[in-house]
C-alpha positions as CSV (number, residue, x, y, z in Angstrom):
1,M,-144.6,6.9,132.4
2,R,-146.7,6.9,129.2
3,I,-148.1,10.3,128.1
4,P,-151.3,10.2,126.0
5,I,-151.0,12.5,123.0
6,S,-154.5,13.8,123.8
7,S,-153.0,15.4,127.0
8,L,-150.6,17.5,125.0
9,S,-151.1,20.8,123.3
10,A,-150.6,20.8,119.5
11,D,-147.4,22.8,119.9
12,A,-146.0,20.5,122.6
13,L,-146.7,17.4,120.6
14,R,-145.1,19.0,117.5
15,S,-142.0,19.9,119.5
16,I,-141.6,16.4,120.9
17,I,-142.1,14.8,117.5
18,E,-139.6,17.3,115.8
19,A,-137.0,16.6,118.5
20,F,-137.4,12.9,117.9
21,V,-137.1,13.0,114.1
22,L,-134.2,15.4,114.2
23,R,-132.2,13.2,116.5
24,E,-129.2,11.7,114.7
25,G,-129.6,8.0,114.0
26,T,-133.3,8.0,113.4
27,D,-133.9,5.6,110.4
28,Y,-136.6,6.2,107.8
29,G,-135.3,3.7,105.3
30,H,-133.5,4.2,102.1
31,Q,-135.5,7.2,100.8
32,D,-134.9,10.8,101.9
33,H,-137.9,12.5,103.6
34,D,-138.3,16.1,104.6
35,L,-139.1,17.1,108.2
36,E,-142.8,17.4,107.5
37,A,-143.0,13.9,106.1
38,K,-141.0,12.4,109.0
39,C,-143.2,14.3,111.6
40,A,-146.4,13.1,109.9
41,A,-145.2,9.5,109.9
42,V,-144.4,9.6,113.6
43,R,-147.7,11.3,114.4
44,R,-149.5,8.5,112.5
45,Q,-147.6,5.9,114.5
46,L,-148.6,7.7,117.7
47,E,-152.2,7.9,116.7
48,A,-152.3,4.2,115.7
49,G,-150.8,3.1,118.9
50,E,-147.6,1.9,117.1
51,A,-145.5,4.4,119.2
52,E,-145.9,6.1,122.5
53,I,-144.5,9.1,124.3
54,D,-142.7,8.3,127.5
55,F,-141.7,10.7,130.3
56,D,-138.9,9.7,132.6
57,P,-139.3,11.4,135.9
58,G,-135.7,10.7,137.0
59,S,-134.2,12.5,134.1
60,E,-137.2,14.7,133.5
61,S,-137.0,13.8,129.8
62,V,-139.5,12.9,127.1
63,D,-138.9,10.4,124.4
64,I,-140.9,8.6,121.7
65,R,-140.7,4.8,121.7
66,I,-141.6,3.0,118.5
67,H,-143.1,-0.5,119.1
68,D,-141.3,-3.3,117.4
69,A,-143.4,-5.1,114.8
70,Q,-143.8,-8.7,115.9
């Protein structure tokens, strides 16, 4: 189930984004980026519709899904 970012508090959105960027295996290219830069990049993708927040009722978990560029 897609969760619109407008339905989340600023703190909840920040927590979801931080959990996503801190997850091992998240790739940001060949340059090192600090947490703030990574969070800002994901937030921009969410705001632009290039990514979405999904809630899985079965596992009661939240994830961010980045849309593949076609």
